[in-house]
C-alpha positions as CSV (number, residue, x, y, z in Angstrom):
1,M,19.8,-16.6,-72.3
2,S,17.3,-14.1,-73.6
3,Q,16.3,-11.0,-71.7
4,V,12.8,-12.2,-70.9
5,A,14.1,-15.7,-70.0
6,T,16.7,-14.1,-67.7
7,R,14.0,-12.0,-66.0
8,L,11.7,-15.1,-65.6
9,S,14.6,-17.0,-64.1
10,E,15.2,-14.2,-61.6
11,L,11.5,-14.4,-60.6
12,G,11.8,-18.2,-60.3
13,V,9.3,-18.8,-63.1
14,T,9.6,-21.6,-65.7
15,I,7.3,-21.2,-68.8
16,P,5.5,-24.6,-69.1
17,T,4.9,-26.5,-72.3
18,V,1.5,-25.6,-73.8
19,S,-0.9,-28.5,-73.3
20,A,-3.5,-29.6,-75.8
21,P,-6.7,-27.5,-75.7
22,A,-9.8,-28.9,-73.9
23,G,-12.0,-28.0,-76.8
24,A,-12.3,-26.9,-80.5
25,Y,-9.8,-24.0,-80.3
26,I,-6.1,-23.2,-80.3
27,P,-4.1,-21.7,-77.4
28,A,-3.1,-18.6,-79.3
29,V,-3.6,-17.0,-82.7
30,I,-1.6,-14.3,-84.5
31,S,-3.5,-11.5,-86.3
32,G,-1.3,-8.8,-87.8
33,R,1.2,-7.8,-85.1
34,L,-1.0,-9.1,-82.2
35,V,-1.3,-12.4,-80.4
36,F,-4.6,-13.3,-78.9
37,T,-4.6,-16.0,-76.3
38,A,-7.4,-18.3,-75.4
39,G,-8.4,-18.1,-71.8
40,Q,-5.8,-19.8,-69.6
41,L,-6.5,-21.5,-66.3
42,P,-4.0,-21.9,-63.5
43,F,-2.9,-25.4,-64.4
44,V,0.3,-26.7,-62.7
45,D,1.6,-30.0,-64.2
46,G,-1.8,-30.5,-65.8
47,A,-3.9,-30.1,-62.7
48,L,-5.8,-27.1,-61.1
49,P,-4.3,-26.3,-57.7
50,A,-7.8,-25.4,-56.4
51,T,-11.4,-25.2,-57.6
52,G,-14.5,-23.3,-56.6
53,K,-15.7,-19.7,-56.0
54,V,-13.6,-16.9,-54.7
55,G,-14.7,-15.0,-51.6
56,E,-14.4,-14.6,-47.9
57,G,-15.5,-17.6,-45.7
58,A,-15.4,-21.3,-45.3
59,G,-15.4,-23.4,-48.4
60,L,-14.3,-20.5,-50.7
61,V,-11.0,-19.9,-52.4
62,S,-9.4,-16.9,-50.6
63,P,-8.7,-13.7,-52.6
64,T,-5.0,-14.1,-51.7
65,D,-4.9,-17.6,-53.1
66,A,-6.9,-16.5,-56.2
67,K,-4.4,-13.7,-56.8
68,G,-1.7,-16.4,-57.0
69,Y,-3.8,-18.4,-59.4
70,A,-4.2,-15.4,-61.6
71,R,-0.4,-15.1,-61.7
72,L,-0.2,-18.8,-62.7
73,S,-2.8,-18.2,-65.4
74,A,-0.7,-15.4,-66.8
75,V,2.3,-17.7,-66.8
76,N,0.3,-20.2,-68.9
77,A,-0.9,-17.4,-71.2
78,L,2.8,-16.5,-71.8
79,A,3.4,-20.1,-72.7
80,A,0.7,-19.8,-75.3
81,V,2.3,-16.6,-76.7
82,E,5.7,-18.2,-76.8
83,S,4.2,-21.2,-78.6
84,V,3.3,-19.0,-81.6
85,L,6.1,-16.5,-81.5
86,G,9.0,-18.8,-80.7
87,S,10.5,-16.3,-78.2
88,L,9.0,-14.0,-75.6
89,D,11.7,-11.5,-76.6
90,R,9.6,-10.7,-79.6
91,V,6.9,-9.2,-77.3
92,T,6.9,-5.4,-77.5
93,R,3.9,-4.7,-75.4
94,I,1.2,-6.4,-73.3
95,V,-1.8,-4.6,-74.7
96,K,-4.7,-6.0,-72.7
97,V,-5.4,-8.5,-69.9
98,V,-8.9,-9.9,-69.5
99,G,-9.4,-11.7,-66.2
100,F,-12.4,-13.7,-65.0
101,V,-13.0,-14.6,-61.4
102,A,-15.5,-17.3,-60.4
103,S,-17.1,-15.2,-57.6
104,D,-19.2,-15.8,-54.6
105,P,-22.2,-13.5,-55.0
106,S,-21.0,-11.3,-52.2
107,F,-17.4,-10.9,-53.5
108,S,-16.5,-7.7,-55.3
109,G,-12.7,-7.9,-55.2
110,Q,-12.1,-9.1,-58.7
111,P,-9.6,-6.3,-59.5
112,G,-7.4,-7.3,-56.6
113,V,-7.4,-11.0,-57.8
114,I,-6.5,-10.1,-61.4
115,N,-3.7,-7.9,-60.0
116,G,-1.8,-11.2,-59.7
117,A,-1.6,-11.4,-63.5
118,S,-1.1,-7.7,-64.0
119,E,1.7,-7.3,-61.5
120,F,3.5,-10.4,-62.8
121,L,3.4,-9.1,-66.4
122,V,4.9,-5.7,-65.3
123,D,7.5,-7.6,-63.3
124,V,8.5,-9.5,-66.4
125,F,8.2,-6.8,-69.1
126,G,8.6,-3.6,-67.2
127,D,6.9,-0.6,-68.9
128,Q,6.0,-2.8,-71.9
129,G,4.0,-4.9,-69.4
130,I,1.6,-2.0,-68.4
131,H,-1.7,-2.7,-70.1
132,A,-5.4,-2.1,-70.3
133,R,-7.5,-4.6,-68.4
134,S,-10.9,-6.0,-67.5
135,A,-11.6,-7.9,-64.3
136,V,-14.9,-9.7,-64.4
137,G,-16.8,-11.7,-61.8
138,V,-18.6,-14.7,-63.2
139,A,-20.8,-17.5,-61.8
140,V,-18.6,-20.4,-62.9
141,L,-15.5,-21.1,-65.1
142,P,-14.4,-24.2,-67.0
143,L,-13.5,-27.1,-64.7
144,D,-14.7,-25.1,-61.8
145,S,-11.5,-23.0,-61.9
146,P,-11.4,-20.0,-59.6
147,V,-9.8,-17.8,-62.3
148,E,-9.1,-17.5,-66.0
149,V,-6.8,-15.0,-67.8
150,E,-6.4,-14.1,-71.5
151,L,-3.9,-11.7,-73.1
152,I,-3.6,-9.5,-76.2
153,V,0.1,-9.0,-76.9
154,E,1.9,-6.9,-79.5
155,F,5.1,-8.2,-81.1
156,D,7.7,-7.4,-83.7
């Protein structure tokens, strides 16, 4: 078992199979020594576990739940990376994470939500998982997803 696969197993994470894109794009592309992923939603077995805006209050996705969905989105982004590299052991660095949070107008905790993805990547890759990041609040995301995450990954 590879080093990254061992670590994922310790974390109880299985990398899913990459599903077909919902539009005219591919899940990941290699340019030089970098992999750029398309934005990944928190799909589990082809379905979103929740939809709607993130915030505090009735009818909103809680920031705690959204943080978990950001983690799921990062898992799906790693699946896209693995689909073009063949093995996550080829990853030498997570360069950047871009996270989008469908936010209630009064919600300003986007960084805490996207920490779900960032913390997961550090748990998997250690120091090579420390990255630059953007956490952006938006009005709406595809399929009314509460979060979306994309990665830029360096590899050998």
